[in-house]
C-alpha positions in Angstrom: 216.5 -25.9 -143.0 216.3 -26.1 -139.2 213.2 -27.7 -137.7 212.3 -24.5 -135.9 212.6 -22.4 -139.1 210.4 -24.9 -141.0 207.8 -24.7 -138.2 207.8 -20.9 -138.3 207.4 -20.9 -142.1 204.5 -23.3 -142.0 202.7 -21.3 -139.4 203.2 -18.1 -141.5 201.8 -19.8 -144.6 198.8 -21.1 -142.7 198.1 -17.7 -141.2 198.4 -16.0 -144.6 196.0 -18.4 -146.3 193.5 -18.1 -143.5 193.4 -14.3 -143.8 192.7 -14.7 -147.5 189.7 -17.0 -147.0 186.1 -15.7 -147.3 183.9 -16.0 -144.2 182.1 -19.0 -145.8 185.4 -20.7 -146.6 186.6 -20.1 -143.0 183.4 -21.7 -141.7 183.8 -24.7 -144.0 187.5 -25.0 -143.0 186.6 -24.9 -139.3 184.0 -27.6 -139.8 186.6 -29.8 -141.6 189.1 -29.2 -138.7 186.4 -30.2 -136.2 185.7 -33.4 -138.1 189.3 -34.4 -138.2 189.7 -33.7 -134.4 186.5 -35.6 -133.5 187.8 -38.7 -135.3 190.3 -38.9 -132.4 187.4 -40.0 -130.2 186.0 -43.0 -132.1 184.4 -44.9 -129.2 181.3 -43.9 -127.2 181.3 -44.2 -123.5 180.0 -47.6 -122.3 176.2 -47.8 -122.1 174.9 -47.6 -118.6 177.8 -45.3 -117.5 177.1 -41.7 -116.4 179.2 -40.5 -119.3 176.8 -42.2 -121.8 173.6 -41.4 -120.0 174.3 -37.6 -119.8 175.5 -37.6 -123.5 172.5 -39.6 -124.7 169.9 -37.5 -122.7 171.4 -34.3 -124.1 171.0 -35.7 -127.6 167.4 -36.8 -127.1 166.3 -33.7 -125.3 168.3 -31.0 -127.0 169.2 -29.3 -123.7 169.4 -30.8 -120.2 169.3 -28.5 -117.2 172.6 -28.7 -115.3 170.7 -29.5 -112.1 169.6 -32.8 -113.6 173.1 -34.3 -113.6 173.0 -34.3 -109.8 170.0 -36.7 -110.0 171.9 -39.2 -112.1 174.4 -40.0 -109.4 174.7 -39.7 -105.7 178.4 -38.9 -105.9 179.0 -35.2 -106.3 182.7 -35.7 -107.1 182.0 -38.3 -109.7 179.4 -36.0 -111.3 181.9 -33.2 -111.6 184.5 -35.5 -113.0 182.1 -36.7 -115.7 180.9 -33.2 -116.7 184.5 -31.8 -116.7 185.6 -34.7 -118.9 182.8 -34.4 -121.4 183.1 -30.6 -121.7 186.9 -30.7 -121.9 186.6 -33.2 -124.8 184.0 -30.9 -126.4 181.4 -33.6 -126.4 179.2 -31.4 -124.2 179.0 -27.6 -123.7 177.3 -25.5 -121.2 174.8 -22.9 -122.5 173.7 -20.1 -120.1 171.3 -17.3 -120.8 168.4 -15.7 -118.8 169.7 -17.3 -115.6 169.0 -20.7 -117.2 171.9 -23.1 -117.5 171.9 -26.3 -119.5 174.0 -28.9 -121.3 174.0 -29.0 -125.1 175.9 -31.4 -127.4 179.2 -30.2 -128.7 180.0 -30.7 -132.4 182.2 -33.7 -131.5 179.5 -35.3 -129.4 176.8 -34.9 -132.1 179.1 -36.3 -134.8 180.1 -39.2 -132.6 176.5 -40.2 -131.8 175.4 -40.0 -135.4 178.4 -42.0 -136.7 178.2 -44.8 -134.1 174.5 -45.1 -133.1 172.4 -43.5 -135.9 169.4 -45.8 -135.2 169.1 -44.3 -131.7 169.9 -40.7 -132.3 169.5 -39.7 -135.9 165.8 -38.8 -135.3 166.8 -36.2 -132.8 170.0 -34.8 -134.4 168.8 -34.2 -138.0 166.4 -31.9 -139.8 164.8 -28.8 -138.2 163.6 -30.5 -135.0 163.7 -28.6 -131.7 166.4 -30.9 -130.5 168.7 -30.3 -133.4 168.0 -26.6 -134.3 167.7 -25.4 -130.7 166.2 -22.0 -130.1 167.4 -19.6 -127.4 163.9 -18.3 -126.4 163.4 -19.0 -122.8 160.0 -20.6 -123.3 161.4 -23.1 -125.8 164.3 -23.9 -123.5 162.0 -24.4 -120.5 160.0 -26.9 -122.6 163.2 -28.8 -123.4 164.1 -28.8 -119.7 160.7 -30.1 -118.8 161.2 -33.1 -121.2 164.7 -33.7 -120.0 163.6 -33.7 -116.3 160.8 -36.2 -117.2 163.3 -38.4 -118.9 165.6 -38.4 -115.8 162.6 -39.4 -113.7 161.8 -42.3 -116.1 165.4 -43.4 -116.3 166.0 -43.3 -112.5 162.8 -45.2 -111.9 164.0 -47.9 -114.2 160.3 -48.2 -115.1 160.3 -47.5 -118.8 162.3 -47.9 -122.0 163.4 -44.5 -123.2 165.7 -45.1 -126.2 164.2 -45.0 -129.6 165.8 -48.2 -130.9 164.4 -50.2 -128.0 160.8 -49.1 -128.2 157.9 -50.1 -130.4 157.2 -47.6 -133.2 153.7 -46.7 -131.9 153.6 -43.2 -133.3 155.3 -43.9 -136.6 152.8 -43.5 -139.5 154.5 -46.4 -141.4 154.0 -48.8 -138.5 150.8 -50.8 -138.1 149.6 -52.4 -135.0 148.4 -53.8 -132.8 151.6 -53.9 -130.7 151.9 -55.9 -127.5 153.7 -53.8 -124.9 155.7 -56.1 -122.6 157.8 -53.4 -121.0 156.7 -49.9 -120.2 157.8 -47.3 -122.8 158.0 -43.5 -122.6 157.6 -41.4 -125.8 158.3 -37.7 -125.6 156.4 -35.0 -127.4 158.9 -34.9 -130.3 158.2 -38.6 -131.0 154.4 -38.0 -130.8 154.8 -35.4 -133.5 155.6 -38.3 -135.9 151.9 -38.8 -136.1 151.6 -35.5 -138.0 147.8 -35.5 -138.7 147.0 -36.2 -135.1 149.6 -33.7 -133.8 148.0 -30.9 -135.7 145.0 -31.3 -133.5 147.0 -30.9 -130.2 149.4 -28.2 -131.1 150.1 -26.2 -127.9 149.6 -29.2 -125.5 151.7 -29.1 -122.4 152.3 -32.8 -122.5 155.9 -33.8 -122.0 155.1 -37.2 -123.5 153.2 -40.4 -123.0 153.9 -43.5 -120.9 152.6 -46.8 -122.1 152.5 -49.9 -119.8 151.2 -53.4 -120.5 147.7 -52.3 -119.6 147.6 -48.5 -119.3 148.6 -45.3 -121.0 149.4 -42.0 -119.2 149.6 -38.5 -120.6 152.7 -37.2 -118.8 152.9 -33.5 -117.7 155.8 -31.9 -115.9 155.1 -28.5 -114.1 158.7 -28.4 -112.6 158.6 -25.7 -109.9 155.5 -24.0 -111.4 151.8 -24.6 -110.9 150.4 -26.5 -113.9 148.5 -24.5 -116.5 146.3 -26.3 -119.0 144.3 -25.3 -122.1 141.3 -27.7 -121.5 140.3 -27.8 -125.2 143.8 -28.7 -126.4 144.4 -31.2 -123.6 141.1 -32.9 -124.2 142.1 -33.4 -127.9 145.4 -34.8 -126.6 143.5 -37.3 -124.5 141.3 -38.3 -127.4 144.4 -38.8 -129.6 146.1 -41.1 -127.0 143.0 -43.2 -126.7 142.7 -43.4 -130.5 146.3 -44.7 -130.6 145.4 -47.3 -128.0 142.5 -48.5 -130.2 144.6 -48.7 -133.4 148.2 -49.4 -132.4 148.1 -51.1 -129.0 146.7 -54.4 -127.9 144.4 -52.8 -125.4 141.7 -50.2 -125.5 141.3 -48.3 -122.2 140.8 -44.8 -121.1 144.0 -42.7 -120.8 145.1 -41.4 -117.4 147.0 -38.3 -116.5 150.4 -38.1 -114.7 151.6 -34.8 -113.3 155.2 -34.5 -112.3 156.4 -31.6 -110.0 159.6 -30.6 -108.3 158.1 -30.8 -104.8 155.0 -31.7 -102.7 154.3 -28.0 -102.2 152.6 -28.0 -105.6 150.1 -30.6 -104.5 149.5 -28.6 -101.3 148.7 -25.5 -103.3 146.5 -27.3 -105.8 144.5 -28.8 -102.9 144.2 -25.4 -101.2 143.0 -23.9 -104.5 140.4 -26.6 -104.9 138.3 -24.9 -102.3 138.4 -21.5 -104.1 137.4 -20.1 -107.5 141.1 -20.6 -108.6 140.5 -24.4 -108.7 141.9 -26.2 -111.8 138.8 -27.8 -113.3 140.7 -29.8 -115.9 142.9 -31.3 -113.3 140.2 -31.9 -110.7 137.2 -33.2 -112.7 137.0 -32.2 -116.4 140.1 -34.0 -117.7 141.3 -37.5 -116.9 139.3 -39.7 -114.5 142.6 -40.6 -112.9 145.4 -37.9 -112.6 148.3 -39.0 -110.5 150.7 -36.6 -108.8 154.4 -37.6 -108.4 157.6 -35.6 -107.6 160.8 -35.4 -109.6 162.9 -37.0 -106.9 163.6 -40.4 -105.3 160.1 -40.6 -103.8 158.4 -39.9 -107.1 160.7 -42.3 -109.0 159.7 -45.1 -106.5 156.0 -44.4 -106.9 156.4 -44.4 -110.7 157.7 -47.9 -110.4 154.5 -48.8 -108.6 152.4 -47.3 -111.4 154.2 -49.6 -113.8 153.9 -52.6 -111.5 150.2 -53.2 -110.8 151.0 -56.4 -109.0 152.8 -54.5 -106.2 149.9 -52.1 -105.9 147.6 -55.1 -105.4 149.9 -56.5 -102.8 150.0 -53.1 -101.0 146.2 -52.7 -101.1 145.8 -56.3 -99.8 148.2 -55.6 -96.9 146.3 -52.4 -96.0 142.9 -54.2 -96.1 144.1 -56.4 -93.3 143.7 -53.3 -91.1 140.2 -52.4 -92.5 137.1 -54.0 -94.0 136.2 -54.2 -97.6 134.1 -51.3 -98.9 130.3 -51.7 -98.6 128.5 -52.6 -101.9 126.4 -49.7 -103.3 128.2 -47.2 -101.1 127.4 -43.5 -101.8 131.2 -42.8 -101.4 134.0 -43.9 -103.7 136.5 -45.5 -101.3 138.9 -48.5 -100.9 137.8 -49.8 -97.5 135.9 -48.9 -94.3 137.0 -49.0 -90.7 135.2 -50.8 -87.9 132.9 -47.9 -87.4 131.9 -47.8 -91.1 133.9 -44.7 -92.0 135.2 -44.7 -95.5 138.9 -45.1 -96.2 140.8 -43.9 -99.3 144.3 -45.2 -100.1 146.1 -42.2 -101.5 149.7 -43.3 -101.2 149.6 -43.0 -105.0 147.9 -39.5 -105.0 145.1 -39.5 -107.6 144.1 -35.9 -107.5 140.5 -36.2 -109.0 139.7 -39.2 -106.8 141.1 -37.5 -103.7 139.0 -34.3 -104.6 135.8 -36.4 -105.1 136.4 -38.2 -101.8 137.0 -35.1 -99.7 134.2 -33.1 -101.4 131.7 -36.0 -100.7 132.7 -36.2 -97.0 132.3 -32.4 -96.6 128.9 -32.4 -98.4 127.6 -35.3 -96.3 129.3 -33.9 -93.1 130.8 -37.4 -92.6 134.1 -38.6 -91.2 136.7 -40.5 -93.2 140.4 -41.7 -93.4 143.2 -41.0 -95.8 146.1 -43.4 -96.0 149.3 -41.9 -97.3 153.1 -42.1 -97.0 154.9 -40.1 -94.4 156.5 -37.7 -97.0 153.0 -36.8 -98.3 151.3 -36.0 -95.0 152.2 -32.3 -94.8 150.7 -31.7 -98.3 147.5 -33.6 -97.5 146.9 -32.4 -93.9 145.4 -29.0 -94.8 142.8 -30.8 -96.8 141.6 -32.9 -93.9 140.0 -30.5 -91.5 138.3 -32.0 -88.4 136.4 -34.8 -90.1 139.2 -36.6 -91.9 142.0 -38.6 -90.2 145.4 -39.2 -91.7 146.9 -42.6 -91.3 150.6 -42.7 -92.3 152.7 -45.5 -93.9 156.4 -45.5 -93.2 158.0 -45.2 -96.6 161.3 -47.0 -95.6 159.4 -49.9 -94.2 157.3 -50.1 -97.3 160.4 -50.2 -99.5 161.9 -53.0 -97.4 158.7 -55.1 -97.5 157.6 -54.6 -101.1 160.6 -53.4 -103.2 163.7 -54.9 -101.5 164.0 -57.5 -104.3 163.7 -55.1 -107.2 
C-alpha cells in the first residue's frame, strides 16, 4: 500500500472513531492528547528569567493582568517575545471578558509546573482554590488582579520572598513557632486562609496579603486605580489576627502596620482632600492602624518598599535630614521628627504615613501654627493641597537620594 493511501486510511479510521465517542469520552481523549503533547516540553524556563517569572506569577495568582507584564521588563520587544512564546506553546493563554484582560495558565503550563516544582505550586494548582478553579465574575477577577499586582511590586522591589517553598510556614496550622524572620516574606490572602479558624473571622477583608520583615508586620492592601474601601469591623479583626500571629508564630510581638498600594499618587491627593470633609476615611486616618503607609505600584513605590524593609537606610536618611534641622523638643505638643531654627515642627514624610501626616496637619491647623513637610519630588503635587499657607514643603531630589543611599544595593 502506498504511504499516501495508508495516511488517508488512518485519518478516516480516527475520524470515524471520534464521531462514535460520547462527549465524556471525547473530553477524556482530549485530555490524554494534551498530556502527551505537553510531555514534549519537559523543562521549565530558567528561574529568574521573564519566562519563568510570568509563568510562576500566573500560577500563584490565578490570573495576572496583561498590563503587569510591562512592569517585569523595560524592553517592550522582549516582553512581546516572551508572551508570544508562552502563548504559542500553550503554557499561557489570554482571557478577556468585561474589558478585563489577563493571563491564565494553559493546560500544558499547569501540568509542567505540577510535575517539576510541586512543592512551589501544588498549593495553588489543586483543589477548589480561587487560583485553580477560577471564576469569571468581574469582582473575583479584580481581586486576583489586585493580588497579582501586589506580587509584581514585591518582586520588583526585591524586598521580600514570594515563593512558597522559600518562606517560613507562618500560617500553616501544622507549623509551630516562633520563627525567626531573617528575610522579608510576603504571604497573599490565599496563604492566610490556611489558618482556617482565624480566617473565618476576617472573611470579606480587602487585604491582599501580609508582609513580614525582621521586626515588623504589614497588612497589605491594593486599591489599584480605585479609592480604597474598608469594612472597619472586618479589617480590625484582620489586624487582631495578624498581631495574634506575631505573638504565637513569630519571634517578635509588635503592633501591625498598614500598607496601602495604589496605581498613582492621585489617590493620595484625593484621600487628603477628603480628610477635610465628611467623606474622610476614618479607618485609614485614625481608627485602623497607627501607621498606614502609602506607596504606588511603580518604580517609586518599589524603591520605597525596599526602604520599609531596610530600617537601617531609613535611619541613615533621617540622620542626614537632621543635619539640616534640630532634634525635636522633649514633651512637645506636636508629633514631629525635628524642628527648624525658629522652632517650627518638621515631619519627614518621604515614606507617607497617612495617619501620622493627618495628625500633624490637623494639629498645626488647630493650633494655627506653622510647620514643614519633607518629601520626595514626585510626592509634592499630591501633598501641596494639604499644606495651605501655614505649611512649607521641602523637597528631596529622588535621583540624588538613590545615588547616595541605594547605589550599592
